[in-house]
N, C-alpha and C positions, 0 to 999 in steps of 0.2 A: 736456746740456741746452742747447738753442740759445738762450740768453738772453745778450744783449750789454749789458753794464752801461751804457755810455754811452747807450743808447737807453731806458733805464728812467727813469721819472719819480722825483721825490723820494719821492712816496707809495709807489711800488712798491719802492724802494730800503729804505725804513724798515718794510715789511710791512703798510701800511695799505690797499694796493690789490694785486690780483692781478698776479703777475709776467708773466702771459701776456696777459690782456684789459684790464688797467688799471682795472677796476671795483673799488669798495671791497670788502674782505672783512671777515668778522666773526670774532671769536676762536673762536666755537663751530664755525664750519663751514669755516674756513681749513685748508689743509694746509701744514704748516711745511716749507719747502724748505731750512731750515738757514741757518746764518751763513755767509757768504762774503766774500770781499775782492775789491773791484773792482781795476781796474788801478792805482790810487792807492794801494792797500793799505788803503783804508777799509773797515770792515766794513759789509755790507749784511745785511738780514734779510728773505729772499725768502719769500712766502707766495702760495698759489694757491687758487682754487676747485677742488674735486674735479673738476668736469666739464672744466676747462681743462687738466688734465694731459695729456700725450701719451698717446693711446689712450683718453682719457676715463676713466682708472683711478678707482676709488672706494675 
């Protein structure tokens, strides 16, 4: 996945905004991309809109 942690906003890093487009995501419609660790070892909680996933997966 071509996401680079330093380029992500605080909202994206905590799962409140889409990891790809940066717009807010809701709990019911978000795709959980899992817990990851950034380069500092801090856990980040990435989520995305279904339509923003590579290939537009649903």
